[in-house]
C-alpha positions as CSV (number, residue, x, y, z in Angstrom):
1,M,186.0,133.4,-4.2
2,P,186.2,132.6,-7.9
3,R,187.5,135.3,-10.2
4,D,185.8,136.3,-13.4
5,E,187.6,135.4,-16.6
6,P,189.2,138.5,-17.9
7,T,188.5,140.3,-21.1
8,L,191.1,142.1,-23.1
9,E,190.9,144.9,-25.5
10,L,193.9,144.8,-27.8
11,F,193.8,148.5,-28.4
12,P,192.9,151.3,-26.1
13,A,189.6,153.1,-26.5
14,P,189.6,155.5,-28.2
15,P,192.4,153.9,-30.3
16,K,195.5,156.0,-31.0
17,P,196.2,156.5,-34.6
18,L,198.3,153.7,-36.0
19,S,201.2,156.0,-36.6
20,E,201.5,156.8,-32.9
21,R,201.4,153.2,-31.9
22,R,204.0,152.3,-34.5
23,L,206.2,155.2,-33.4
24,A,205.9,154.1,-29.8
25,A,206.8,150.5,-30.7
26,E,209.8,151.6,-32.8
27,A,211.0,153.8,-30.0
28,G,210.6,151.0,-27.5
29,R,208.1,152.9,-25.5
30,P,205.3,151.0,-23.6
31,V,202.0,150.6,-25.3
32,K,198.9,150.7,-23.0
33,R,196.1,148.2,-23.4
34,S,193.0,147.9,-21.3
35,L,191.4,144.8,-19.8
36,T,189.0,143.7,-17.1
37,I,190.1,141.3,-14.4
38,A,187.6,140.0,-11.8
39,G,185.2,142.8,-12.8
40,H,187.8,145.6,-12.4
41,R,189.0,147.6,-15.3
42,T,192.7,148.1,-15.5
43,S,195.4,148.9,-18.1
44,I,198.7,147.3,-18.8
45,S,201.7,149.1,-20.3
46,L,204.1,146.9,-22.1
47,E,206.6,147.4,-24.9
48,E,205.3,146.0,-28.2
49,A,207.9,143.2,-28.1
50,F,206.3,142.0,-24.8
51,W,202.8,142.1,-26.3
52,T,204.0,140.0,-29.2
53,A,205.8,137.5,-26.9
54,L,202.6,137.3,-24.7
55,Q,200.6,136.5,-27.8
56,D,203.1,133.9,-28.9
57,V,203.2,132.2,-25.5
58,A,199.4,132.2,-25.2
59,R,199.0,130.7,-28.6
60,G,201.6,128.0,-27.8
61,Q,199.6,127.1,-24.7
62,G,196.3,127.1,-26.5
63,K,195.0,130.1,-24.5
64,T,193.9,133.6,-25.2
65,V,196.1,136.5,-24.1
66,A,193.4,137.5,-21.6
67,S,193.4,134.0,-19.9
68,L,197.2,134.0,-19.8
69,I,197.2,137.4,-18.1
70,F,194.5,136.2,-15.7
71,Q,196.8,133.3,-14.8
72,I,199.8,135.6,-14.3
73,D,197.6,138.0,-12.2
74,A,196.4,135.2,-9.9
75,K,200.0,134.3,-9.0
76,R,201.6,137.8,-8.8
77,G,201.0,138.7,-5.2
78,K,201.7,142.4,-4.7
79,T,203.9,142.8,-7.8
80,N,202.9,145.3,-10.4
81,L,201.0,143.4,-13.2
82,S,203.1,144.8,-16.0
83,S,206.3,143.7,-14.2
84,A,204.8,140.3,-13.4
85,I,204.1,139.8,-17.1
86,R,207.7,140.7,-18.0
87,V,209.1,138.3,-15.4
88,Y,206.8,135.5,-16.5
89,L,207.9,135.9,-20.1
90,L,211.6,136.1,-19.1
91,D,211.2,132.9,-17.1
92,H,209.2,131.2,-19.9
93,F,211.9,131.9,-22.6
94,R,214.8,130.9,-20.2
95,K,213.4,127.4,-20.0
């Protein structure tokens, strides 16, 4: 069964004040963002450094962040999506 192309909201709704996001990023705490994969709403919590790396990798591959997450999701098996993204990025930058 084909999966729907995901959509990604770069900031949660309702958005947190910028100061809270900045404080979370500076403290190394995960930042939660929402997306839809195959018609199902979900959220992903990643540290800001991983969000930035994900954007860089997607840009380098000529993809959107949402389509890169879709690709990672399709291959992750039973692994938590946030963990699968971190491992994907680690593998990517080790090459």
